[in-house]
C-alpha positions in Angstrom: -0.1 0.1 0.0 1.0 3.7 -0.2 3.5 5.0 2.3 3.5 8.7 1.8 6.7 8.8 0.2 7.0 7.8 -3.3 5.9 11.6 -4.7 5.9 14.0 -1.5 6.7 17.6 -2.3 10.2 18.1 -2.1 12.6 21.2 -2.9 13.3 21.1 -6.5 16.5 21.5 -8.0 17.2 24.7 -10.6 15.2 23.6 -13.4 16.7 24.2 -16.8 15.9 27.6 -18.3 14.8 25.4 -21.4 11.2 24.5 -19.6 10.1 28.2 -19.3 11.6 28.7 -22.8 9.3 26.3 -24.4 6.2 28.9 -23.1 7.8 32.0 -24.8 5.2 31.9 -27.7 3.3 34.2 -29.6 0.2 32.8 -27.6 1.0 30.8 -24.4 -2.5 30.7 -23.3 -3.2 28.9 -26.5 -0.5 26.7 -26.7 -1.6 25.4 -22.9 -5.0 24.5 -24.5 -7.1 27.5 -24.1 -9.9 28.3 -25.8 -13.7 29.0 -25.9 -14.9 25.9 -23.7 -12.4 26.5 -21.2 -13.2 30.3 -21.0 -16.7 29.5 -20.7 -15.7 27.3 -17.3 -13.7 30.3 -16.1 -16.1 33.0 -16.6 -17.8 33.4 -13.7 -14.5 33.8 -11.9 -13.5 36.4 -14.7 -17.0 38.4 -14.7 -16.7 42.2 -13.6 -13.4 41.5 -12.2 -10.6 43.5 -14.7 -8.1 43.0 -12.5 -8.4 38.8 -13.1 -7.1 37.1 -16.2 -6.9 33.4 -17.2 -3.7 31.3 -16.1 -2.7 27.5 -16.3 -0.8 25.8 -13.4 2.3 24.5 -14.8 4.3 23.3 -11.9 3.5 23.6 -7.9 6.1 23.7 -5.6 6.7 24.6 -1.7 5.4 28.1 -1.5 3.8 28.5 -4.9 3.0 27.4 -8.3 4.2 28.4 -11.6 1.8 29.8 -14.2 1.2 30.1 -18.1 -0.5 33.1 -18.8 -0.9 35.6 -21.8 2.6 36.8 -21.1 4.1 32.9 -20.5 5.5 30.8 -17.9 7.2 32.8 -15.1 8.6 30.6 -12.6 8.1 31.3 -9.3 5.2 34.4 -9.7 2.2 32.6 -8.1 1.9 31.3 -4.9 -1.0 28.7 -3.7 -4.3 30.1 -2.5 -5.1 30.9 0.9 -8.1 28.3 0.5 -5.4 25.6 -0.3 -6.3 23.5 2.8 -9.1 21.0 3.5 -10.8 20.0 6.3 -12.5 16.8 5.1 -11.7 13.5 3.5 -14.5 14.0 0.7 -13.0 16.6 -1.0 -10.0 17.0 -3.4 -6.7 18.6 -4.3 -7.6 22.1 -4.2 -5.1 22.9 -6.8 -3.5 20.4 -9.3 -1.0 21.0 -12.3 -3.3 21.3 -15.2 -5.6 23.2 -13.5 -7.5 26.5 -15.4 -7.8 29.3 -12.8 -8.0 32.9 -12.2 -5.2 35.0 -11.0 -4.9 38.7 -10.1 -1.9 40.6 -8.8 -1.2 40.5 -5.3 -1.3 43.7 -3.8 1.3 42.5 -0.8 4.2 41.5 -2.4 3.4 42.4 -6.6 3.0 38.3 -7.1 0.1 36.7 -9.2 -2.1 35.0 -6.7 -4.3 32.1 -7.9 -7.8 33.0 -6.6 -10.2 30.7 -8.2 -10.2 27.4 -9.9 -12.6 26.4 -12.5 -14.3 23.2 -12.8 -11.8 20.4 -13.5 -13.8 18.3 -16.7 -10.7 15.4 -16.0 -8.8 14.1 -14.0 -6.2 11.6 -12.8 -6.1 10.9 -9.3 -5.2 8.2 -6.8 -6.0 7.6 -3.0 -3.9 10.5 -1.1 -1.2 9.0 0.9 -1.8 10.3 4.2 -5.6 10.3 4.0 -6.8 7.3 2.8 -10.5 8.5 1.9 -9.4 11.7 0.1 -8.2 11.8 -3.7 -5.0 13.4 -4.4 -5.0 14.8 -7.9 -2.2 13.7 -9.6 -3.3 16.2 -13.0 -6.0 18.0 -13.9 -8.0 18.3 -17.1 -6.5 15.8 -19.1 -7.8 13.7 -22.1 -5.3 10.6 -22.1 -3.0 9.2 -20.3 0.0 7.2 -21.0 0.9 4.4 -18.9 4.7 3.9 -19.0 5.9 0.6 -18.1 9.9 -0.4 -18.8 10.3 -3.6 -20.2 13.9 -4.6 -18.0 11.9 -4.3 -14.7 9.3 -7.3 -13.4 5.9 -6.2 -14.3 4.3 -5.8 -10.7 1.0 -8.3 -11.1 -2.1 -5.5 -11.4 0.0 -2.8 -12.0 -1.5 -1.4 -15.3 -4.8 -2.4 -14.5 -4.5 -0.2 -11.8 -3.5 2.4 -13.9 -6.4 1.8 -16.3 -9.2 2.0 -13.9 -7.0 5.1 -12.5 -7.4 6.8 -16.0 -11.1 5.6 -17.1 -12.2 6.7 -13.7 -10.9 10.1 -14.1 -12.6 10.0 -17.6 -9.2 10.0 -19.6 -8.0 7.5 -22.6 -5.5 5.4 -21.1 -2.3 4.4 -23.6 0.1 2.0 -22.7 3.5 2.4 -23.4 6.2 -0.1 -23.1 10.0 1.5 -23.1 13.1 0.1 -23.9 11.9 -2.4 -26.6 15.4 -2.2 -28.3 16.8 -4.3 -25.4 14.9 -7.3 -27.2 13.2 -8.9 -24.9 9.6 -10.3 -26.1 8.3 -12.3 -22.9 8.5 -9.0 -21.2 6.3 -7.2 -24.1 4.0 -10.3 -24.2 3.4 -9.7 -20.5 2.4 -6.0 -20.5 0.1 -7.2 -23.9 -1.6 -9.9 -21.7 -2.4 -7.2 -18.9 -3.9 -4.5 -21.8 -7.3 -5.3 -23.1 -7.8 -5.1 -26.6 -9.7 -1.8 -26.6 -6.6 0.5 -25.3 -3.6 1.1 -27.5 -0.4 -0.2 -26.3 3.0 0.4 -27.9 6.4 -0.1 -27.3 8.9 2.4 -27.8 12.9 2.8 -27.7 14.4 6.5 -27.0 17.5 4.9 -28.7 16.4 4.3 -32.1 13.1 6.1 -31.8 11.0 3.4 -32.4 7.3 3.5 -31.0 7.6 7.0 -31.1 5.4 8.4 -34.1 2.6 5.8 -33.4 2.2 7.2 -29.7 2.5 10.9 -31.2 -0.2 9.7 -33.7 -2.6 8.3 -30.4 -2.1 11.8 -28.7 -5.6 13.6 -28.5 -4.7 16.7 -30.5 -5.1 20.2 -28.5 -5.5 18.3 -25.2 -3.2 17.5 -22.5 -1.9 13.7 -21.9 -0.2 12.9 -18.6 2.1 10.4 -18.2 2.3 8.5 -15.0 4.3 5.4 -13.9 7.3 4.5 -11.8 10.4 6.1 -11.2 13.2 5.4 -14.1 10.1 4.2 -16.3 11.4 6.9 -19.0 8.3 9.3 -18.9 10.9 12.3 -18.8 12.5 10.5 -21.9 9.2 10.0 -23.8 8.7 13.6 -23.4 12.1 14.9 -24.4 11.8 12.6 -27.4 8.5 13.9 -28.8 9.8 17.2 -28.2 12.8 16.6 -29.7 14.9 18.1 -27.4 16.5 17.4 -23.8 14.4 19.8 -21.8 13.3 17.3 -18.5 16.2 15.9 -16.6 16.4 12.3 -16.5 18.3 9.6 -14.7 19.8 6.8 -14.8 18.6 3.3 -13.5 20.6 1.0 -10.8 21.5 -1.8 -13.3 21.1 -4.8 -10.3 17.7 -4.0 -10.5 16.7 -1.6 -12.8 14.8 0.6 -10.1 15.5 4.4 -11.1 16.1 7.6 -9.1 13.3 10.5 -8.6 14.6 12.7 -11.4 11.6 14.2 -11.8 10.5 16.2 -8.5 7.3 18.0 -9.3 4.5 17.8 -12.2 5.3 19.6 -15.3 3.2 20.6 -18.1 4.7 21.2 -21.4 3.4 22.4 -24.5 4.1 20.0 -27.4 3.2 21.9 -30.5 1.8 25.5 -30.0 -1.8 24.6 -30.9 -2.9 23.3 -27.3 -1.4 19.7 -27.3 0.4 19.5 -24.2 2.1 16.5 -22.0 2.2 16.7 -18.3 5.2 14.6 -16.4 4.8 13.5 -13.2 7.5 12.1 -10.5 7.6 8.3 -10.2 4.6 6.2 -8.3 4.8 3.0 -6.5 1.5 3.0 -5.8 -2.1 4.1 -7.0 -4.8 3.6 -4.8 -8.3 3.6 -5.2 -10.5 6.4 -4.2 -13.9 5.2 -5.5 -15.8 3.3 -8.6 -18.2 5.2 -10.9 -17.2 3.1 -13.9 -13.7 2.9 -13.8 -13.4 -0.6 -13.1 -16.0 -1.5 -15.6 -14.1 0.6 -18.3 -10.9 -0.9 -17.4 -11.9 -4.5 -17.3 -14.6 -4.4 -20.2 -13.4 -7.8 -21.3 -14.4 -9.3 -18.3 -17.6 -7.2 -17.8 -18.5 -8.9 -21.3 -18.3 -12.1 -19.9 -20.3 -11.6 -17.1 -23.3 -11.3 -18.8 -23.1 -15.2 -19.9 -22.7 -16.1 -15.5 -25.2 -18.3 -14.4 -26.4 -15.7 -11.5 -26.6 -12.0 -12.3 -24.8 -11.2 -8.7 -21.7 -13.5 -9.6 -18.5 -12.5 -7.9 -16.4 -14.5 -10.7 -14.5 -15.9 -7.5 -15.8 -19.6 -6.9 -19.7 -19.7 -7.9 -21.0 -22.5 -10.3 -21.8 -21.3 -13.6 -19.2 -18.4 -13.6 -18.5 -17.8 -17.4 -15.6 -15.7 -16.1 -13.4 -18.7 -14.6 -14.8 -20.8 -17.7 -12.8 -18.3 -19.7 -9.9 -18.6 -17.8 -9.9 -22.1 -18.0 -10.7 -22.5 -21.7 -7.3 -20.0 -21.9 -9.5 -17.4 -23.0 -8.6 -15.1 -20.2 -5.5 -14.6 -18.4 -6.4 -15.7 -14.5 -3.8 -12.8 -13.3 -6.9 -10.3 -14.8 -9.9 -12.2 -13.0 -7.6 -11.8 -9.7 -6.5 -8.4 -10.5 -10.3 -7.3 -11.2 -11.2 -9.2 -7.6 -8.4 -7.0 -5.9 -9.4 -3.8 -7.1 -12.9 -4.5 -6.5 -12.3 -5.7 -3.0 -9.9 -2.5 -2.2 -13.2 -0.6 -3.8 -15.5 -2.3 -1.2 -13.3 -1.7 1.7 -13.2 2.1 1.3 -17.2 2.3 0.3 -17.4 0.6 3.6 -15.4 2.9 5.7 -17.3 5.7 4.1 -20.3 4.8 5.2 -19.4 4.3 8.6 -17.9 7.9 8.9 -20.8 9.1 7.9 -23.0 7.2 10.1 -20.3 8.4 12.9 -20.9 11.9 11.7 -24.8 11.5 11.4 -24.8 10.7 15.2 -22.5 13.3 16.2 -24.6 15.4 14.4 -28.3 14.3 16.5 -29.0 16.7 18.7 -29.0 15.7 22.2 -32.3 15.1 24.7 
C-alpha cells in the first residue's frame, strides 16, 4: 500500500531554463489549451473583475506554483491560494497541475495569486497517501494518460490494470507505453500485452532508435493534454524529451542490479508539444496507485470481464468460486489470463473496503450531529 513518501513534495533543484523557454510563444495560453470552452468554465471567476485574468497551473512547488498566462510561463510568480487546505475526507486536491485558474496581482508583494479554480473536466487521481478517503489529484484536465512501463523491470501483478482503472475513473483515455523495446525482451513485452485489454492501445518504444515514437505521437489527442504516469525510471521524461525533439526535462539512470530509478522528476510539469494546445504533463514516479472510488472506471478497465459476466448463471456472480461463472470458464479455457481475473477481484475488494469506511464515517458524523435530548 502507499507509504506516503513516493512523490511527496521535495525542494526542487534549479530547473533548466529551457522549460520556461518552451512557453516563449506568440500565444502561450493557446499553447496551454485555452479555448472558448475553457473560457466559459472560467467566466464566473473573471466576470466583472477586470483585475483578473486566465492562467493554467504548470508546476506546483513549496510556497507557490508556476503559471502560464498570456505573457508566458514565469517560475515563482504565483503562490497557492489561501483556500488550499481541506478539512474533510470528501474533498479532493484544491489545486493541481493542469488546473485552469483566475489570477490577480497580489497587492502585498506584487506577485500573481491564484484566486479561483475552474471546474475540472477530467483528472488523474489516486488515494491520498496520508488520508485514505481523500483523492490526491495528480493531473487535472487531461484527455489521455500514457501508462509507462519499462520492459527491463518485472511487471508487478495488477500494476497496469490499476493504472487503467485510474485513467478511466478520471474520464481519460489510457494508452499503454512499454519502454526499452531495443533491449529485445519479447517475453516482457508479451506480459504487458496480456495485461492490456483489446480496446486499449499499447505501444513499445525506444528512445535509442526512436522506435514507436511516431505511433505514440499519432495517438495523442490533438489540442488536449496527456499525462504520463509510471514508476521511477520508467522513462516518462525521456519520452517527453524525445517527442519534443530536445532534452528539456531531466532524466536519470537506473541501478543495473534491479533496474530501479531515482526520482529525477521531483514535481509535476506541464509542457507544450506543438503550440496548438497539445500538452504533455510529466509526473514523479509513483510506487502505488491506491483506489479512491468507482463510478465506472473498474468496468471500463475490465470491459472483457464485463462482457463475459453477462453469461454467468447468477446475476450477482462474484467471479470467484461460483458455479456457472462465465469468467472462470474463460480462464479455464485459456481465453482470459487468470491474472486479469485476480486483479479485478483485488481492485473491487479495495474499492468496496473504502466504500464501507465512507459509510461508517458518514454514520458517525450523522450520530454526532443528532441533537441531545
